[in-house]
py3Dmol code that shows the C-alpha trace and the ligand (Angstrom):
import py3Dmol

protein = """\
ATOM      1  CA  UNK A   1     -96.359 -65.647 160.652  1.00  0.00           C
ATOM      2  CA  UNK A   2     -94.728 -64.785 163.969  1.00  0.00           C
ATOM      3  CA  UNK A   3     -93.283 -67.946 165.697  1.00  0.00           C
ATOM      4  CA  UNK A   4     -95.513 -67.521 168.780  1.00  0.00           C
ATOM      5  CA  UNK A   5     -98.607 -67.166 166.773  1.00  0.00           C
ATOM      6  CA  UNK A   6     -97.865 -70.181 164.767  1.00  0.00           C
ATOM      7  CA  UNK A   7     -97.263 -72.350 168.123  1.00  0.00           C
ATOM      8  CA  UNK A   8    -100.707 -71.097 169.473  1.00  0.00           C
ATOM      9  CA  UNK A   9    -102.382 -72.134 166.235  1.00  0.00           C
ATOM     10  CA  UNK A  10    -100.882 -75.556 166.302  1.00  0.00           C
ATOM     11  CA  UNK A  11    -101.818 -76.172 169.924  1.00  0.00           C
ATOM     12  CA  UNK A  12    -105.357 -75.061 169.042  1.00  0.00           C
ATOM     13  CA  UNK A  13    -105.527 -77.403 166.122  1.00  0.00           C
ATOM     14  CA  UNK A  14    -104.528 -80.074 168.483  1.00  0.00           C
ATOM     15  CA  UNK A  15    -106.949 -78.760 171.209  1.00  0.00           C
ATOM     16  CA  UNK A  16    -108.777 -78.241 173.472  1.00  0.00           C
ATOM     17  CA  UNK A  17    -106.185 -76.383 175.274  1.00  0.00           C
ATOM     18  CA  UNK A  18    -106.666 -74.110 178.400  1.00  0.00           C
ATOM     19  CA  UNK A  19    -105.230 -70.710 178.106  1.00  0.00           C
ATOM     20  CA  UNK A  20    -103.119 -71.292 181.421  1.00  0.00           C
ATOM     21  CA  UNK A  21    -101.627 -74.384 180.064  1.00  0.00           C
ATOM     22  CA  UNK A  22    -100.848 -72.947 176.494  1.00  0.00           C
ATOM     23  CA  UNK A  23     -99.189 -69.819 178.313  1.00  0.00           C
ATOM     24  CA  UNK A  24     -97.123 -72.234 180.507  1.00  0.00           C
ATOM     25  CA  UNK A  25     -96.211 -74.202 177.441  1.00  0.00           C
ATOM     26  CA  UNK A  26     -94.953 -71.337 175.281  1.00  0.00           C
ATOM     27  CA  UNK A  27     -93.598 -69.342 178.221  1.00  0.00           C
ATOM     28  CA  UNK A  28     -95.802 -66.245 177.646  1.00  0.00           C
ATOM     29  CA  UNK A  29     -98.428 -64.586 179.735  1.00  0.00           C
ATOM     30  CA  UNK A  30    -102.062 -65.679 179.716  1.00  0.00           C
ATOM     31  CA  UNK A  31    -102.855 -62.093 178.367  1.00  0.00           C
ATOM     32  CA  UNK A  32    -100.519 -62.755 175.477  1.00  0.00           C
ATOM     33  CA  UNK A  33    -102.094 -65.996 174.638  1.00  0.00           C
ATOM     34  CA  UNK A  34    -105.523 -64.215 174.713  1.00  0.00           C
ATOM     35  CA  UNK A  35    -104.032 -61.546 172.372  1.00  0.00           C
ATOM     36  CA  UNK A  36    -103.095 -64.258 169.836  1.00  0.00           C
ATOM     37  CA  UNK A  37    -106.356 -65.872 170.042  1.00  0.00           C
ATOM     38  CA  UNK A  38    -108.153 -62.598 169.341  1.00  0.00           C
ATOM     39  CA  UNK A  39    -105.988 -61.873 166.520  1.00  0.00           C
ATOM     40  CA  UNK A  40    -106.555 -65.318 165.187  1.00  0.00           C
ATOM     41  CA  UNK A  41    -110.393 -64.740 165.489  1.00  0.00           C
ATOM     42  CA  UNK A  42    -109.835 -61.366 163.809  1.00  0.00           C
ATOM     43  CA  UNK A  43    -108.049 -63.081 160.881  1.00  0.00           C
ATOM     44  CA  UNK A  44    -111.263 -65.237 160.305  1.00  0.00           C
ATOM     45  CA  UNK A  45    -110.071 -68.277 162.293  1.00  0.00           C
ATOM     46  CA  UNK A  46    -113.046 -70.115 164.197  1.00  0.00           C
ATOM     47  CA  UNK A  47    -111.660 -70.542 167.546  1.00  0.00           C
ATOM     48  CA  UNK A  48    -114.109 -72.068 170.158  1.00  0.00           C
ATOM     49  CA  UNK A  49    -113.748 -71.960 173.746  1.00  0.00           C
ATOM     50  CA  UNK A  50    -115.558 -73.723 176.582  1.00  0.00           C
ATOM     51  CA  UNK A  51    -114.536 -75.203 180.013  1.00  0.00           C
ATOM     52  CA  UNK A  52    -112.170 -77.493 178.309  1.00  0.00           C
ATOM     53  CA  UNK A  53    -110.076 -74.604 176.762  1.00  0.00           C
ATOM     54  CA  UNK A  54    -109.537 -73.312 173.220  1.00  0.00           C
ATOM     55  CA  UNK A  55    -110.137 -75.470 170.098  1.00  0.00           C
ATOM     56  CA  UNK A  56    -109.573 -74.579 166.484  1.00  0.00           C
ATOM     57  CA  UNK A  57    -112.792 -75.391 164.709  1.00  0.00           C
ATOM     58  CA  UNK A  58    -112.336 -73.667 161.321  1.00  0.00           C
ATOM     59  CA  UNK A  59    -109.619 -71.982 159.131  1.00  0.00           C
ATOM     60  CA  UNK A  60    -110.530 -69.300 156.762  1.00  0.00           C
ATOM     61  CA  UNK A  61    -110.317 -69.426 152.896  1.00  0.00           C
ATOM     62  CA  UNK A  62    -107.796 -66.734 152.614  1.00  0.00           C
ATOM     63  CA  UNK A  63    -105.345 -64.586 154.605  1.00  0.00           C
ATOM     64  CA  UNK A  64    -101.655 -64.640 155.260  1.00  0.00           C
ATOM     65  CA  UNK A  65    -101.973 -66.796 158.414  1.00  0.00           C
ATOM     66  CA  UNK A  66    -104.409 -69.277 156.958  1.00  0.00           C
ATOM     67  CA  UNK A  67    -102.459 -69.692 153.830  1.00  0.00           C
ATOM     68  CA  UNK A  68     -99.308 -70.468 155.821  1.00  0.00           C
ATOM     69  CA  UNK A  69    -101.043 -72.726 158.376  1.00  0.00           C
ATOM     70  CA  UNK A  70    -100.451 -76.383 157.225  1.00  0.00           C
ATOM     71  CA  UNK A  71     -98.412 -75.139 154.204  1.00  0.00           C
ATOM     72  CA  UNK A  72     -95.957 -77.915 153.115  1.00  0.00           C
ATOM     73  CA  UNK A  73     -93.423 -75.454 151.617  1.00  0.00           C
ATOM     74  CA  UNK A  74     -91.064 -73.065 153.317  1.00  0.00           C
ATOM     75  CA  UNK A  75     -92.678 -69.849 151.954  1.00  0.00           C
ATOM     76  CA  UNK A  76     -93.853 -67.028 154.096  1.00  0.00           C
ATOM     77  CA  UNK A  77     -97.193 -65.519 152.766  1.00  0.00           C
ATOM     78  CA  UNK A  78     -98.048 -61.869 152.225  1.00  0.00           C
ATOM     79  CA  UNK A  79    -101.845 -61.758 151.571  1.00  0.00           C
ATOM     80  CA  UNK A  80    -103.758 -58.739 150.080  1.00  0.00           C
ATOM     81  CA  UNK A  81    -107.530 -58.690 149.465  1.00  0.00           C
ATOM     82  CA  UNK A  82    -106.655 -56.573 146.558  1.00  0.00           C
ATOM     83  CA  UNK A  83    -103.475 -55.332 144.984  1.00  0.00           C
ATOM     84  CA  UNK A  84    -102.197 -53.616 141.667  1.00  0.00           C
ATOM     85  CA  UNK A  85    -100.224 -56.773 140.938  1.00  0.00           C
ATOM     86  CA  UNK A  86     -98.723 -59.482 143.008  1.00  0.00           C
ATOM     87  CA  UNK A  87     -95.839 -59.786 140.509  1.00  0.00           C
ATOM     88  CA  UNK A  88     -95.062 -55.796 140.992  1.00  0.00           C
ATOM     89  CA  UNK A  89     -95.288 -56.248 144.744  1.00  0.00           C
ATOM     90  CA  UNK A  90     -93.054 -59.578 144.426  1.00  0.00           C
ATOM     91  CA  UNK A  91     -90.408 -57.758 142.346  1.00  0.00           C
ATOM     92  CA  UNK A  92     -90.305 -55.017 145.117  1.00  0.00           C
ATOM     93  CA  UNK A  93     -89.822 -57.574 147.810  1.00  0.00           C
ATOM     94  CA  UNK A  94     -87.028 -59.474 145.587  1.00  0.00           C
ATOM     95  CA  UNK A  95     -85.116 -56.049 145.142  1.00  0.00           C
ATOM     96  CA  UNK A  96     -85.212 -55.441 148.829  1.00  0.00           C
ATOM     97  CA  UNK A  97     -83.452 -58.916 149.218  1.00  0.00           C
ATOM     98  CA  UNK A  98     -86.445 -61.094 150.237  1.00  0.00           C
ATOM     99  CA  UNK A  99     -86.520 -64.843 149.256  1.00  0.00           C
ATOM    100  CA  UNK A 100     -89.066 -67.585 149.596  1.00  0.00           C
ATOM    101  CA  UNK A 101     -91.915 -65.147 149.953  1.00  0.00           C
ATOM    102  CA  UNK A 102     -95.257 -65.601 148.330  1.00  0.00           C
ATOM    103  CA  UNK A 103     -97.558 -62.617 147.567  1.00  0.00           C
ATOM    104  CA  UNK A 104    -101.188 -63.713 147.472  1.00  0.00           C
ATOM    105  CA  UNK A 105    -104.105 -61.637 146.375  1.00  0.00           C
ATOM    106  CA  UNK A 106    -107.850 -62.436 145.899  1.00  0.00           C
ATOM    107  CA  UNK A 107    -108.119 -59.523 143.266  1.00  0.00           C
ATOM    108  CA  UNK A 108    -105.907 -57.463 141.138  1.00  0.00           C
ATOM    109  CA  UNK A 109    -106.564 -54.048 139.581  1.00  0.00           C
ATOM    110  CA  UNK A 110    -103.583 -53.894 137.232  1.00  0.00           C
ATOM    111  CA  UNK A 111    -102.725 -57.712 136.620  1.00  0.00           C
ATOM    112  CA  UNK A 112    -100.251 -58.317 133.957  1.00  0.00           C
ATOM    113  CA  UNK A 113     -99.658 -60.993 131.385  1.00  0.00           C
ATOM    114  CA  UNK A 114     -96.501 -61.526 129.203  1.00  0.00           C
ATOM    115  CA  UNK A 115     -95.464 -58.751 126.778  1.00  0.00           C
ATOM    116  CA  UNK A 116     -97.213 -56.220 129.054  1.00  0.00           C
ATOM    117  CA  UNK A 117    -100.788 -57.637 128.220  1.00  0.00           C
ATOM    118  CA  UNK A 118    -103.542 -57.329 130.620  1.00  0.00           C
ATOM    119  CA  UNK A 119    -104.429 -60.094 133.070  1.00  0.00           C
ATOM    120  CA  UNK A 120    -108.197 -59.689 134.129  1.00  0.00           C
ATOM    121  CA  UNK A 121    -108.143 -60.465 137.838  1.00  0.00           C
ATOM    122  CA  UNK A 122    -111.780 -60.207 139.146  1.00  0.00           C
ATOM    123  CA  UNK A 123    -112.192 -60.961 142.810  1.00  0.00           C
ATOM    124  CA  UNK A 124    -112.394 -64.515 144.114  1.00  0.00           C
ATOM    125  CA  UNK A 125    -109.243 -65.541 142.055  1.00  0.00           C
ATOM    126  CA  UNK A 126    -105.977 -66.782 142.871  1.00  0.00           C
ATOM    127  CA  UNK A 127    -103.236 -64.214 141.972  1.00  0.00           C
ATOM    128  CA  UNK A 128     -99.743 -65.244 143.623  1.00  0.00           C
ATOM    129  CA  UNK A 129     -96.255 -64.617 142.880  1.00  0.00           C
ATOM    130  CA  UNK A 130     -93.213 -66.339 144.509  1.00  0.00           C
ATOM    131  CA  UNK A 131     -89.903 -64.967 145.008  1.00  0.00           C
ATOM    132  CA  UNK A 132     -87.239 -67.377 144.576  1.00  0.00           C
ATOM    133  CA  UNK A 133     -83.364 -66.973 144.673  1.00  0.00           C
ATOM    134  CA  UNK A 134     -82.140 -70.134 143.180  1.00  0.00           C
ATOM    135  CA  UNK A 135     -78.762 -71.115 142.583  1.00  0.00           C
ATOM    136  CA  UNK A 136     -79.105 -71.447 138.971  1.00  0.00           C
ATOM    137  CA  UNK A 137     -77.660 -69.953 135.580  1.00  0.00           C
ATOM    138  CA  UNK A 138     -80.159 -67.730 133.855  1.00  0.00           C
ATOM    139  CA  UNK A 139     -80.336 -70.281 130.954  1.00  0.00           C
ATOM    140  CA  UNK A 140     -82.361 -72.698 133.210  1.00  0.00           C
ATOM    141  CA  UNK A 141     -84.724 -70.202 134.647  1.00  0.00           C
ATOM    142  CA  UNK A 142     -87.518 -71.191 132.254  1.00  0.00           C
ATOM    143  CA  UNK A 143     -87.719 -74.497 134.057  1.00  0.00           C
ATOM    144  CA  UNK A 144     -89.301 -72.617 136.964  1.00  0.00           C
ATOM    145  CA  UNK A 145     -92.157 -71.497 134.772  1.00  0.00           C
ATOM    146  CA  UNK A 146     -92.909 -74.973 133.432  1.00  0.00           C
ATOM    147  CA  UNK A 147     -92.698 -76.044 137.086  1.00  0.00           C
ATOM    148  CA  UNK A 148     -95.274 -73.538 138.002  1.00  0.00           C
ATOM    149  CA  UNK A 149     -97.484 -74.618 135.168  1.00  0.00           C
ATOM    150  CA  UNK A 150     -97.227 -78.280 136.367  1.00  0.00           C
ATOM    151  CA  UNK A 151     -97.946 -77.312 139.881  1.00  0.00           C
ATOM    152  CA  UNK A 152    -101.145 -75.321 138.660  1.00  0.00           C
ATOM    153  CA  UNK A 153    -102.383 -78.104 136.497  1.00  0.00           C
ATOM    154  CA  UNK A 154    -101.934 -80.708 139.302  1.00  0.00           C
ATOM    155  CA  UNK A 155    -103.596 -78.627 141.777  1.00  0.00           C
ATOM    156  CA  UNK A 156    -106.543 -77.944 139.688  1.00  0.00           C
ATOM    157  CA  UNK A 157    -106.749 -81.726 138.906  1.00  0.00           C
ATOM    158  CA  UNK A 158    -106.589 -82.373 142.541  1.00  0.00           C
ATOM    159  CA  UNK A 159    -109.819 -79.987 142.650  1.00  0.00           C
ATOM    160  CA  UNK A 160    -111.500 -82.158 140.027  1.00  0.00           C
ATOM    161  CA  UNK A 161    -110.804 -80.083 136.872  1.00  0.00           C
ATOM    162  CA  UNK A 162    -108.990 -81.756 134.069  1.00  0.00           C
ATOM    163  CA  UNK A 163    -106.287 -79.116 133.413  1.00  0.00           C
ATOM    164  CA  UNK A 164    -103.545 -79.332 130.792  1.00  0.00           C
ATOM    165  CA  UNK A 165    -100.697 -77.329 129.851  1.00  0.00           C
ATOM    166  CA  UNK A 166    -100.238 -75.369 126.487  1.00  0.00           C
ATOM    167  CA  UNK A 167     -96.694 -74.577 125.719  1.00  0.00           C
ATOM    168  CA  UNK A 168     -95.184 -72.560 127.343  1.00  0.00           C
ATOM    169  CA  UNK A 169     -97.208 -71.370 130.096  1.00  0.00           C
ATOM    170  CA  UNK A 170    -100.946 -71.663 129.776  1.00  0.00           C
ATOM    171  CA  UNK A 171    -103.069 -73.903 131.881  1.00  0.00           C
ATOM    172  CA  UNK A 172    -106.144 -74.969 130.003  1.00  0.00           C
ATOM    173  CA  UNK A 173    -109.227 -77.110 130.375  1.00  0.00           C
ATOM    174  CA  UNK A 174    -110.125 -79.073 127.137  1.00  0.00           C
ATOM    175  CA  UNK A 175    -113.802 -78.686 126.026  1.00  0.00           C
ATOM    176  CA  UNK A 176    -116.153 -81.334 124.138  1.00  0.00           C
ATOM    177  CA  UNK A 177    -115.812 -79.441 121.059  1.00  0.00           C
ATOM    178  CA  UNK A 178    -112.155 -80.086 120.550  1.00  0.00           C
ATOM    179  CA  UNK A 179    -110.884 -76.624 121.903  1.00  0.00           C
ATOM    180  CA  UNK A 180    -109.799 -75.637 125.269  1.00  0.00           C
ATOM    181  CA  UNK A 181    -110.444 -72.798 127.693  1.00  0.00           C
ATOM    182  CA  UNK A 182    -107.748 -70.934 129.634  1.00  0.00           C
ATOM    183  CA  UNK A 183    -107.938 -71.418 133.428  1.00  0.00           C
ATOM    184  CA  UNK A 184    -104.388 -70.046 134.414  1.00  0.00           C
ATOM    185  CA  UNK A 185    -101.522 -68.044 133.070  1.00  0.00           C
ATOM    186  CA  UNK A 186     -97.909 -67.696 134.289  1.00  0.00           C
ATOM    187  CA  UNK A 187     -95.644 -64.908 134.173  1.00  0.00           C
ATOM    188  CA  UNK A 188     -91.960 -65.158 135.158  1.00  0.00           C
ATOM    189  CA  UNK A 189     -89.681 -62.237 135.772  1.00  0.00           C
ATOM    190  CA  UNK A 190     -85.949 -62.388 136.792  1.00  0.00           C
ATOM    191  CA  UNK A 191     -82.869 -60.491 137.352  1.00  0.00           C
ATOM    192  CA  UNK A 192     -79.420 -61.786 137.283  1.00  0.00           C
ATOM    193  CA  UNK A 193     -76.359 -62.357 135.169  1.00  0.00           C
ATOM    194  CA  UNK A 194     -75.808 -64.991 132.553  1.00  0.00           C
ATOM    195  CA  UNK A 195     -74.297 -67.418 134.932  1.00  0.00           C
ATOM    196  CA  UNK A 196     -76.335 -66.555 138.123  1.00  0.00           C
ATOM    197  CA  UNK A 197     -80.086 -65.700 138.817  1.00  0.00           C
ATOM    198  CA  UNK A 198     -80.127 -63.096 141.398  1.00  0.00           C
ATOM    199  CA  UNK A 199     -83.851 -63.513 141.822  1.00  0.00           C
ATOM    200  CA  UNK A 200     -87.152 -64.940 140.002  1.00  0.00           C
ATOM    201  CA  UNK A 201     -90.445 -64.038 140.519  1.00  0.00           C
ATOM    202  CA  UNK A 202     -93.037 -66.552 139.415  1.00  0.00           C
ATOM    203  CA  UNK A 203     -96.573 -65.333 139.139  1.00  0.00           C
ATOM    204  CA  UNK A 204     -99.618 -67.549 138.503  1.00  0.00           C
ATOM    205  CA  UNK A 205    -103.021 -66.241 137.935  1.00  0.00           C
ATOM    206  CA  UNK A 206    -105.864 -68.850 138.147  1.00  0.00           C
ATOM    207  CA  UNK A 207    -109.614 -68.241 137.520  1.00  0.00           C
ATOM    208  CA  UNK A 208    -111.159 -69.693 140.598  1.00  0.00           C
ATOM    209  CA  UNK A 209    -114.823 -68.408 141.637  1.00  0.00           C
ATOM    210  CA  UNK A 210    -115.528 -66.066 138.414  1.00  0.00           C
ATOM    211  CA  UNK A 211    -118.265 -67.017 135.883  1.00  0.00           C
ATOM    212  CA  UNK A 212    -117.146 -67.268 132.238  1.00  0.00           C
ATOM    213  CA  UNK A 213    -119.151 -64.037 131.817  1.00  0.00           C
ATOM    214  CA  UNK A 214    -116.938 -62.342 134.221  1.00  0.00           C
ATOM    215  CA  UNK A 215    -113.979 -63.529 132.259  1.00  0.00           C
ATOM    216  CA  UNK A 216    -112.260 -62.725 128.823  1.00  0.00           C
ATOM    217  CA  UNK A 217    -113.610 -64.840 125.915  1.00  0.00           C
ATOM    218  CA  UNK A 218    -112.125 -68.325 126.018  1.00  0.00           C
ATOM    219  CA  UNK A 219    -111.472 -68.396 129.658  1.00  0.00           C
ATOM    220  CA  UNK A 220    -112.929 -70.593 132.409  1.00  0.00           C
ATOM    221  CA  UNK A 221    -112.621 -70.901 136.103  1.00  0.00           C
ATOM    222  CA  UNK A 222    -112.435 -74.042 138.542  1.00  0.00           C
ATOM    223  CA  UNK A 223    -115.862 -73.126 139.577  1.00  0.00           C
ATOM    224  CA  UNK A 224    -117.295 -73.155 135.995  1.00  0.00           C
ATOM    225  CA  UNK A 225    -115.554 -76.400 135.339  1.00  0.00           C
ATOM    226  CA  UNK A 226    -117.358 -77.846 138.402  1.00  0.00           C
ATOM    227  CA  UNK A 227    -114.224 -78.098 140.645  1.00  0.00           C
ATOM    228  CA  UNK A 228    -114.051 -78.131 144.422  1.00  0.00           C
ATOM    229  CA  UNK A 229    -113.324 -74.737 145.191  1.00  0.00           C
ATOM    230  CA  UNK A 230    -111.368 -74.288 148.390  1.00  0.00           C
ATOM    231  CA  UNK A 231    -109.057 -71.442 147.608  1.00  0.00           C
ATOM    232  CA  UNK A 232    -106.675 -72.225 150.680  1.00  0.00           C
ATOM    233  CA  UNK A 233    -106.342 -75.806 149.716  1.00  0.00           C
ATOM    234  CA  UNK A 234    -105.658 -74.904 146.122  1.00  0.00           C
ATOM    235  CA  UNK A 235    -102.972 -72.569 146.890  1.00  0.00           C
ATOM    236  CA  UNK A 236    -101.245 -74.779 149.358  1.00  0.00           C
ATOM    237  CA  UNK A 237    -101.406 -77.621 146.842  1.00  0.00           C
ATOM    238  CA  UNK A 238     -99.828 -75.368 144.211  1.00  0.00           C
ATOM    239  CA  UNK A 239     -97.075 -74.196 146.348  1.00  0.00           C
ATOM    240  CA  UNK A 240     -96.153 -77.469 147.718  1.00  0.00           C
ATOM    241  CA  UNK A 241     -96.070 -79.160 144.155  1.00  0.00           C
ATOM    242  CA  UNK A 242     -93.971 -76.048 142.994  1.00  0.00           C
ATOM    243  CA  UNK A 243     -91.641 -76.358 145.925  1.00  0.00           C
ATOM    244  CA  UNK A 244     -91.185 -80.069 145.306  1.00  0.00           C
ATOM    245  CA  UNK A 245     -90.267 -79.539 141.501  1.00  0.00           C
ATOM    246  CA  UNK A 246     -88.080 -76.530 142.146  1.00  0.00           C
ATOM    247  CA  UNK A 247     -86.072 -78.901 144.411  1.00  0.00           C
ATOM    248  CA  UNK A 248     -85.830 -81.349 141.724  1.00  0.00           C
ATOM    249  CA  UNK A 249     -85.426 -79.645 138.304  1.00  0.00           C
ATOM    250  CA  UNK A 250     -84.599 -82.939 136.473  1.00  0.00           C
ATOM    251  CA  UNK A 251     -88.211 -83.973 137.362  1.00  0.00           C
ATOM    252  CA  UNK A 252     -89.836 -80.916 135.689  1.00  0.00           C
ATOM    253  CA  UNK A 253     -89.763 -81.910 131.738  1.00  0.00           C
ATOM    254  CA  UNK A 254     -91.199 -85.542 132.399  1.00  0.00           C
ATOM    255  CA  UNK A 255     -93.831 -83.821 134.736  1.00  0.00           C
ATOM    256  CA  UNK A 256     -94.700 -81.293 132.023  1.00  0.00           C
ATOM    257  CA  UNK A 257     -94.784 -83.763 129.246  1.00  0.00           C
ATOM    258  CA  UNK A 258     -97.287 -85.817 131.320  1.00  0.00           C
ATOM    259  CA  UNK A 259     -99.711 -82.819 131.609  1.00  0.00           C
ATOM    260  CA  UNK A 260     -98.963 -81.345 128.221  1.00  0.00           C
ATOM    261  CA  UNK A 261    -101.892 -80.764 125.712  1.00  0.00           C
ATOM    262  CA  UNK A 262     -99.575 -79.346 123.216  1.00  0.00           C
ATOM    263  CA  UNK A 263     -97.443 -82.479 122.393  1.00  0.00           C
ATOM    264  CA  UNK A 264     -98.727 -84.374 119.469  1.00  0.00           C
ATOM    265  CA  UNK A 265    -100.845 -81.415 118.125  1.00  0.00           C
ATOM    266  CA  UNK A 266    -100.496 -79.302 115.083  1.00  0.00           C
ATOM    267  CA  UNK A 267     -99.285 -75.870 116.254  1.00  0.00           C
ATOM    268  CA  UNK A 268     -98.861 -72.276 114.861  1.00  0.00           C
ATOM    269  CA  UNK A 269     -96.289 -70.388 117.022  1.00  0.00           C
ATOM    270  CA  UNK A 270     -95.794 -66.783 116.565  1.00  0.00           C
ATOM    271  CA  UNK A 271     -92.169 -66.087 117.375  1.00  0.00           C
ATOM    272  CA  UNK A 272     -90.183 -62.969 117.302  1.00  0.00           C
ATOM    273  CA  UNK A 273     -88.400 -64.369 114.172  1.00  0.00           C
ATOM    274  CA  UNK A 274     -91.654 -65.298 112.471  1.00  0.00           C
ATOM    275  CA  UNK A 275     -94.460 -67.916 112.207  1.00  0.00           C
ATOM    276  CA  UNK A 276     -93.702 -71.727 112.631  1.00  0.00           C
ATOM    277  CA  UNK A 277     -96.386 -74.210 111.558  1.00  0.00           C
ATOM    278  CA  UNK A 278     -95.924 -78.038 112.235  1.00  0.00           C
ATOM    279  CA  UNK A 279     -96.427 -80.812 114.710  1.00  0.00           C
ATOM    280  CA  UNK A 280     -95.069 -80.172 118.440  1.00  0.00           C
ATOM    281  CA  UNK A 281     -93.265 -83.352 119.290  1.00  0.00           C
ATOM    282  CA  UNK A 282     -91.239 -82.542 122.398  1.00  0.00           C
ATOM    283  CA  UNK A 283     -90.320 -80.056 124.942  1.00  0.00           C
ATOM    284  CA  UNK A 284     -86.385 -79.950 125.691  1.00  0.00           C
ATOM    285  CA  UNK A 285     -84.613 -78.259 128.537  1.00  0.00           C
ATOM    286  CA  UNK A 286     -85.029 -75.656 129.675  1.00  0.00           C
ATOM    287  CA  UNK A 287     -88.488 -75.372 127.979  1.00  0.00           C
ATOM    288  CA  UNK A 288     -87.745 -75.246 124.152  1.00  0.00           C
ATOM    289  CA  UNK A 289     -90.641 -76.648 121.888  1.00  0.00           C
ATOM    290  CA  UNK A 290     -89.466 -79.084 119.177  1.00  0.00           C
ATOM    291  CA  UNK A 291     -91.613 -78.557 116.076  1.00  0.00           C
ATOM    292  CA  UNK A 292     -91.616 -80.900 113.295  1.00  0.00           C
ATOM    293  CA  UNK A 293     -92.133 -78.664 110.165  1.00  0.00           C
ATOM    294  CA  UNK A 294     -92.215 -79.491 106.354  1.00  0.00           C
ATOM    295  CA  UNK A 295     -88.707 -78.209 106.404  1.00  0.00           C
ATOM    296  CA  UNK A 296     -87.441 -80.367 109.251  1.00  0.00           C
ATOM    297  CA  UNK A 297     -87.357 -79.905 113.020  1.00  0.00           C
ATOM    298  CA  UNK A 298     -87.251 -76.332 114.458  1.00  0.00           C
ATOM    299  CA  UNK A 299     -86.627 -75.337 118.004  1.00  0.00           C
ATOM    300  CA  UNK A 300     -88.727 -72.567 119.616  1.00  0.00           C
ATOM    301  CA  UNK A 301     -87.530 -70.779 122.711  1.00  0.00           C
ATOM    302  CA  UNK A 302     -90.303 -68.262 123.033  1.00  0.00           C
ATOM    303  CA  UNK A 303     -93.599 -67.371 121.258  1.00  0.00           C
ATOM    304  CA  UNK A 304     -97.182 -67.486 121.337  1.00  0.00           C
ATOM    305  CA  UNK A 305     -98.633 -70.926 120.421  1.00  0.00           C
ATOM    306  CA  UNK A 306    -101.989 -71.714 118.926  1.00  0.00           C
ATOM    307  CA  UNK A 307    -103.291 -75.238 118.791  1.00  0.00           C
ATOM    308  CA  UNK A 308    -104.595 -75.882 115.362  1.00  0.00           C
ATOM    309  CA  UNK A 309    -107.941 -77.528 114.756  1.00  0.00           C
ATOM    310  CA  UNK A 310    -108.227 -79.971 111.645  1.00  0.00           C
ATOM    311  CA  UNK A 311    -110.336 -77.292 109.942  1.00  0.00           C
ATOM    312  CA  UNK A 312    -107.486 -74.555 110.259  1.00  0.00           C
ATOM    313  CA  UNK A 313    -104.892 -77.232 109.352  1.00  0.00           C
ATOM    314  CA  UNK A 314    -104.572 -76.044 105.726  1.00  0.00           C
TER     315      UNK A 314
END
"""
ligand_1 = """\
38
BT5
C -100.276 -65.072 130.770
O -99.949 -64.020 129.969
O -101.043 -65.998 130.620
C -99.562 -64.655 132.324
C -100.539 -64.111 133.216
C -100.063 -64.121 134.642
C -100.915 -63.402 135.640
C -100.513 -63.599 136.923
S -101.553 -63.126 138.206
C -100.449 -62.820 139.396
C -99.132 -62.356 138.743
N -99.308 -60.970 138.888
C -99.618 -60.255 137.568
O -99.657 -59.210 137.325
N -99.385 -61.243 136.797
C -99.244 -62.645 137.263
P -100.267 -64.167 128.342
O -99.931 -65.473 128.099
O -99.788 -62.947 127.870
O -101.758 -64.082 128.169
C -102.528 -62.843 128.543
C -103.800 -63.013 127.595
O -104.755 -64.000 128.250
C -104.526 -61.687 127.558
O -104.120 -61.009 126.479
C -105.819 -62.156 127.332
O -106.434 -62.645 125.872
C -106.001 -63.540 128.250
N -106.383 -63.245 129.639
C -106.576 -62.135 130.440
N -106.965 -62.352 131.529
C -107.418 -63.679 131.630
C -107.928 -64.429 132.539
N -108.349 -63.939 133.770
N -108.235 -65.885 132.120
C -108.040 -66.291 130.914
N -107.233 -65.592 130.177
C -106.928 -64.180 130.429
"""
view = py3Dmol.view(width=600, height=400)
view.addModel(protein, "pdb")
view.setStyle({"model": 0}, {"cartoon": {"style": "trace"}})
view.addModel(ligand_1, "xyz")
view.setStyle({"model": 1}, {"stick": {}})
view.zoomTo()
view.show()
């Protein structure tokens, strides 16, 4: 958001503040202050005014300025009510040199999962893609995916939903029947050379308001799980957690293990080289799953993982 707009917003939050005092403070005209206040109202901010001046009485749930206001991470936000895919838009921004931008949408018309699968993106969700330009060899890039999964699980738990991570990138909510439903998924895309990442786009899709009927089988949403649904707070918490972890990559694996649903479970992993069945015992840098099989330990770097219930566990 524009610097003057941000300062007006901060002053309103600390208000009441009169238009002339604010104009003086910011070194702009009263008409300029009025324009900023009107633009904020237009963006959904509740700005009250009386003889004492202007005062911020409410912040909308969504919108670029609302998402940036109070955000404890150095991202600028580009918000869309609806877009084809936030990852597609973020890649475009990355290619044009942008960094530390997050594209956020309330709905997507062409959301993508891994391997070009579809990501159902009904309105009322959180679909976001962060453009990062880390000083990192490509081999460590998967840590960003794990960091995003941890950040999402933590933000969901903060909202009152017991979210856990299934290797490598699914955020699930365990159910009473011993299964789990998918709350969120993560898709990371990157460009660079072996020794250096040029950019990373970390995309996160979270089901927030949707009912289970609106979602694919086996999916759930924060609302369906009885979570407190304030999309702005959720996005800000997720981004702040993600920002903390990307600044401290050594903390990612311990944090991932703490949130993991996969570790200790019998799993079947479909990998490009075939199927691996065994007990998932650990995750190693930069996100490799260690599976104890009948033939000894196997390290899996990529694949689709299924948690086996005792009945499948033949
Ligand atoms: C993922 O892929 O889980 C990564 C999803 C990433 C989506 C975000 S949204 C913001 C950004 N912009 C994009 O275009 N994408 C990213 P994968 O592990 O391949 O899982 C995909 C599978 O999950 C699908 O084949 C369905 O079975 C299932 N699925 C689709 N939509 C879902 C939803 N809304 N909730 C739960 N499961 C879903």
